[in-house]
C-alpha positions as CSV (number, residue, x, y, z in Angstrom):
1,M,106.9,128.7,134.3
2,F,105.5,130.2,131.4
3,F,102.2,127.2,129.5
4,D,102.8,127.7,125.6
5,E,99.7,126.6,123.9
6,D,100.8,125.2,121.2
7,C,102.5,122.2,123.4
8,Q,100.0,119.2,124.2
9,N,101.4,117.5,126.3
10,Y,100.9,118.9,130.7
11,E,101.0,115.7,131.9
12,D,102.9,116.7,135.0
13,W,101.3,121.1,135.1
14,M,100.4,120.2,138.9
15,S,103.7,119.3,140.2
16,R,105.3,121.5,137.8
17,L,103.3,125.2,139.9
18,P,105.4,127.1,142.3
19,E,105.4,125.9,145.1
20,E,103.8,129.0,146.3
21,L,100.7,127.1,145.4
22,W,101.3,124.0,146.9
23,D,99.3,125.3,149.8
24,I,96.5,126.6,148.2
25,P,93.1,124.2,148.3
26,L,92.0,122.4,144.8
27,T,88.8,124.7,144.7
28,C,90.6,127.6,144.4
29,L,92.9,126.3,141.5
30,A,92.1,126.4,138.4
31,I,91.7,122.6,137.1
32,P,91.3,121.8,133.4
33,G,88.1,119.4,132.9
34,S,86.3,117.0,130.2
35,H,82.8,117.5,129.6
36,D,81.5,114.1,128.6
37,A,85.0,113.2,128.9
38,M,84.0,109.4,127.1
39,S,81.9,110.6,124.4
40,Y,84.6,109.3,122.1
41,S,84.4,106.5,122.3
42,L,80.1,106.2,121.6
43,D,78.8,103.0,120.1
44,I,77.0,103.9,116.8
45,N,74.8,100.1,117.4
46,S,74.0,100.8,120.5
47,P,70.5,100.6,122.4
48,L,69.1,104.3,123.5
49,L,69.7,105.6,126.9
50,R,66.1,103.9,128.7
51,S,65.5,107.4,129.3
52,E,65.3,108.6,125.8
53,S,61.7,109.4,124.7
54,D,59.2,107.5,123.0
55,T,58.8,109.6,119.8
56,F,62.2,109.6,119.4
57,R,62.9,105.8,119.7
58,R,60.8,105.3,117.7
59,L,62.6,107.5,114.9
60,D,64.9,105.9,115.6
61,G,63.6,102.5,114.8
62,L,62.4,104.3,111.5
63,L,65.2,106.0,111.1
64,Y,67.9,104.0,112.1
65,C,70.4,105.2,108.6
66,I,69.4,109.1,109.9
67,T,69.2,109.3,113.4
68,R,72.5,107.0,113.9
69,P,74.9,109.4,112.3
70,A,73.6,112.6,113.8
71,I,73.8,110.9,117.3
72,I,77.5,110.8,116.9
73,R,78.0,114.1,114.8
74,W,76.6,115.4,118.2
75,A,76.9,113.5,121.0
76,T,80.4,113.2,120.8
77,T,82.1,115.9,122.4
78,Q,86.2,114.3,122.5
79,D,88.4,112.8,120.3
80,K,91.1,111.9,122.4
81,S,90.9,108.6,124.9
82,I,91.3,108.8,128.6
83,A,94.6,108.6,129.0
84,E,95.6,111.1,125.9
85,Q,93.2,114.0,128.0
86,L,94.9,113.6,131.3
87,S,98.0,113.6,129.8
88,M,97.1,117.0,127.8
89,G,96.6,118.4,131.7
90,I,93.2,117.5,132.5
91,R,92.5,116.8,135.0
92,Y,88.6,116.9,135.9
93,F,86.4,114.5,134.6
94,D,82.7,114.4,133.8
95,L,81.1,110.6,133.5
96,R,77.7,109.8,132.9
97,I,77.5,106.4,134.2
98,A,74.9,103.6,133.1
99,H,74.0,99.5,133.0
100,K,72.0,97.9,129.5
101,P,68.7,96.3,129.7
102,Y,68.5,93.0,129.5
103,D,72.2,93.3,130.0
104,L,72.8,90.0,132.7
105,S,75.8,91.1,134.0
106,N,76.7,93.8,135.8
107,D,78.8,95.7,132.8
108,L,78.4,99.1,133.6
109,Y,78.7,102.0,130.2
110,F,79.3,105.7,129.9
111,T,77.0,107.4,128.3
112,H,75.5,110.0,126.0
113,V,72.3,109.8,124.3
114,I,73.5,106.0,123.6
115,Y,76.2,103.6,125.2
116,T,80.4,103.3,124.6
117,H,82.4,100.2,123.0
118,L,84.9,101.0,126.6
119,T,83.7,99.9,130.1
120,V,83.8,101.9,132.9
121,V,85.8,99.6,134.5
122,E,88.5,98.7,131.5
123,T,88.8,102.9,131.7
124,L,89.2,103.3,135.6
125,K,91.9,100.9,135.2
126,A,93.9,102.6,133.0
127,V,93.3,106.0,135.0
128,A,94.4,103.9,137.4
129,S,97.5,102.8,135.7
130,W,98.5,106.5,134.4
131,L,98.6,107.8,137.8
132,E,101.5,105.5,139.2
133,L,103.2,106.8,136.5
134,H,102.4,110.7,137.0
135,P,102.5,110.3,141.4
136,K,101.7,113.9,142.3
137,E,99.3,114.9,139.6
138,I,95.5,114.5,141.2
139,V,92.4,113.4,139.5
140,I,88.8,114.4,140.2
141,L,86.0,111.6,138.6
142,A,83.0,112.6,138.6
143,C,80.2,109.2,138.3
144,S,77.2,110.2,137.8
145,H,73.3,109.3,135.7
146,F,73.7,106.0,136.7
147,E,70.8,104.6,134.7
148,G,69.4,101.7,135.1
149,L,72.2,100.8,137.9
150,N,69.5,98.9,141.1
151,K,71.2,98.7,144.9
152,Q,73.1,95.5,143.5
153,I,74.6,97.2,141.4
154,H,75.2,100.2,143.2
155,K,76.8,98.4,145.6
156,D,79.2,96.2,143.5
157,F,80.6,98.9,141.3
158,I,81.6,101.5,144.8
159,F,83.6,97.9,145.6
160,S,85.1,98.2,142.4
161,L,85.9,101.0,142.4
162,K,87.6,101.0,145.8
163,R,89.6,98.2,144.4
164,I,91.2,99.7,141.9
165,F,92.4,103.3,143.1
166,G,93.3,101.4,146.3
167,S,95.0,104.0,149.0
168,K,94.5,107.0,146.4
169,L,90.9,108.1,147.0
170,C,90.9,111.2,149.1
171,P,87.9,110.8,151.6
172,Y,85.3,113.2,151.8
173,K,86.3,116.5,154.1
174,E,89.7,115.7,154.4
175,A,91.3,118.7,156.2
176,V,93.5,120.0,154.1
177,L,92.9,119.8,150.2
178,S,96.4,120.7,149.1
179,L,98.7,119.9,146.5
180,R,101.6,119.5,149.5
181,N,98.9,117.5,151.7
182,L,97.8,115.1,149.2
183,W,101.1,113.7,148.3
184,T,101.6,113.5,151.7
185,S,99.1,111.7,151.6
186,A,99.2,109.5,148.8
187,Y,96.1,110.4,147.7
188,Q,95.4,111.4,144.4
189,V,92.2,110.7,142.9
190,V,88.6,112.8,144.0
191,L,85.5,110.4,143.5
192,S,83.0,112.8,143.8
193,Y,79.8,109.8,143.5
194,D,76.4,111.3,142.7
195,D,73.7,109.1,144.1
196,P,72.3,108.9,147.7
197,S,74.2,105.0,148.1
198,A,77.3,107.0,148.8
199,A,76.6,108.8,151.8
200,R,78.1,105.2,153.7
201,H,81.4,104.9,152.0
202,Q,83.7,108.0,153.5
203,D,86.1,107.9,150.9
204,L,83.1,109.3,148.2
205,W,82.7,112.7,148.0
206,P,79.3,114.4,147.1
207,A,78.2,115.9,143.6
208,I,80.7,118.4,142.2
209,P,77.4,121.2,140.7
210,Y,77.6,121.9,137.3
211,W,77.0,124.8,136.4
212,W,75.0,123.6,132.2
213,A,73.8,127.2,129.9
214,N,72.2,125.1,127.7
215,Q,73.0,127.2,125.5
216,P,74.0,127.1,121.5
217,T,76.7,130.3,121.5
218,A,79.0,132.0,123.1
219,S,77.7,134.9,124.0
220,G,74.4,132.6,125.6
221,V,76.9,130.6,127.7
222,I,78.5,134.2,129.2
223,R,75.8,134.5,130.3
224,H,74.8,131.8,132.1
225,L,77.8,131.8,133.5
226,D,78.5,135.5,134.8
227,W,74.8,135.0,136.4
228,Q,76.1,131.8,138.2
229,K,78.8,134.0,140.1
230,D,76.9,137.0,140.6
231,M,74.7,134.9,142.6
232,G,77.6,133.2,144.5
233,C,79.9,130.2,143.9
234,P,80.1,127.5,146.2
235,D,82.3,126.7,149.3
236,G,83.7,123.3,147.3
237,F,85.1,122.3,143.7
238,F,82.6,123.1,140.8
239,V,82.7,123.4,137.4
240,S,81.7,126.2,134.9
241,G,80.9,124.4,132.2
242,L,82.4,126.3,128.8
243,N,80.5,123.4,126.5
244,L,77.6,124.7,124.0
245,T,74.6,122.6,123.9
246,T,72.1,122.2,121.3
247,H,68.6,120.7,120.6
248,R,66.2,118.9,118.1
249,S,65.4,121.3,116.6
250,Y,68.6,123.1,116.1
251,I,70.2,120.1,115.1
252,A,67.5,119.3,112.4
253,L,68.1,122.7,111.4
254,H,71.7,122.2,110.6
255,P,72.3,119.4,108.6
256,C,75.7,119.8,107.9
257,Q,76.7,121.0,111.0
258,T,77.9,119.0,113.8
259,L,79.5,119.7,117.7
260,R,83.1,119.7,117.0
261,T,82.3,122.9,114.0
262,L,79.7,124.8,116.4
263,T,82.7,124.8,119.5
264,L,85.3,125.3,116.5
265,A,83.1,128.3,115.2
266,N,82.1,129.8,119.2
267,W,86.2,129.6,121.0
268,E,87.4,133.0,120.3
269,G,84.1,133.8,122.0
270,L,84.9,131.6,124.7
271,R,87.5,132.2,125.0
272,A,88.3,135.7,125.2
273,W,86.1,135.4,128.4
274,L,88.4,132.9,129.7
275,E,91.7,134.5,129.7
276,K,89.7,137.2,131.8
277,Q,88.9,134.6,134.5
278,V,90.5,134.4,138.3
279,P,90.8,131.3,140.1
280,G,91.2,132.2,144.8
281,P,88.9,132.1,147.8
282,R,87.4,135.8,145.8
283,P,83.8,136.0,144.7
284,H,83.0,135.9,141.5
285,R,86.3,133.1,141.2
286,I,86.3,130.1,138.8
287,N,87.8,126.2,140.1
288,I,87.1,123.9,137.5
289,I,86.5,125.1,133.5
290,A,85.4,121.8,131.6
291,G,85.3,122.3,128.0
292,D,84.6,119.7,125.0
293,F,87.1,118.5,122.4
294,A,90.1,118.9,124.5
295,G,93.2,119.7,122.3
296,L,91.4,120.8,119.6
297,V,90.4,124.5,121.6
298,P,94.1,125.7,123.9
299,F,91.4,126.3,126.3
300,I,94.0,123.5,128.3
301,P,96.9,125.3,128.5
302,I,94.7,129.3,129.0
303,V,93.1,127.4,132.3
304,I,96.1,126.2,133.9
305,A,98.0,129.7,133.0
306,L,94.5,131.1,135.1
307,N,96.7,129.5,138.5
308,W,99.7,132.6,137.3
309,K,96.8,135.2,138.7
310,L,96.4,133.4,141.9
311,L,100.5,133.6,142.3
312,Q,100.4,137.3,141.7
313,Q,97.4,137.8,144.4
314,L,99.5,136.2,146.9
315,K,102.5,138.1,145.8
316,T,100.6,140.8,146.5
317,G,98.4,140.7,149.2
């Protein structure tokens, strides 16, 4: 089957893969992912995260009209809703979760420097509703950071996760993590929970390694990812981050730029590297590829199409 880069709808791409790939572990498939998936919902008026430095907090208090637009320009990594990202083919979601300071409720929000408008629970309910309409699509939800959560809030949140996804949650250490096996068991959600409190729950997975280059250029990102591959790939899921990162000194020196324009300017370099990658069980493989601005650049169809390289490997032995 041929995937057209110009098409924006890959809502059932997993079920449309050739049958020869249905018994391949998901850890050997090429899967498109969303870095900081919920940053499209950042609330410009929300507090700063507790982890932000005192220096930046004071600057934000004095120059709010300057710092807040800058935060939105550089902390926004996606501009599509989570349902749109799902329908476009994203199957891995980087979800950074926090509890707001002085909030007496147990409501949780997504974060990237500041908090989102949308709560975590309402967003995950939207994911569950989407999955009901697409029973053969599998998602990997990577919950992390958890700033401001105490033991009780963790406990309540894990209960909410089980209530929302129920029997769709795939147990950790599932014997054969292939599409065919997951379909047979009606599992649709691999839920990674990057906190020690997850260890007691068999349907929560540990943290998934994320290769983060922390570089503002395509060449810097590629250098880091190639170095990681040379060091050896994990046995299970792992993420290669195609996302660019800038420091505050860079932002100050580039007042007319945004993360969106930086991503577009570096896309061709990232694309050239991406098109050369191969999934599968061999060394130097890739698995999940996470990027910014899903839909703005055509990394989703390129990642999905990499699975045809694996199909050729299987046919040629």
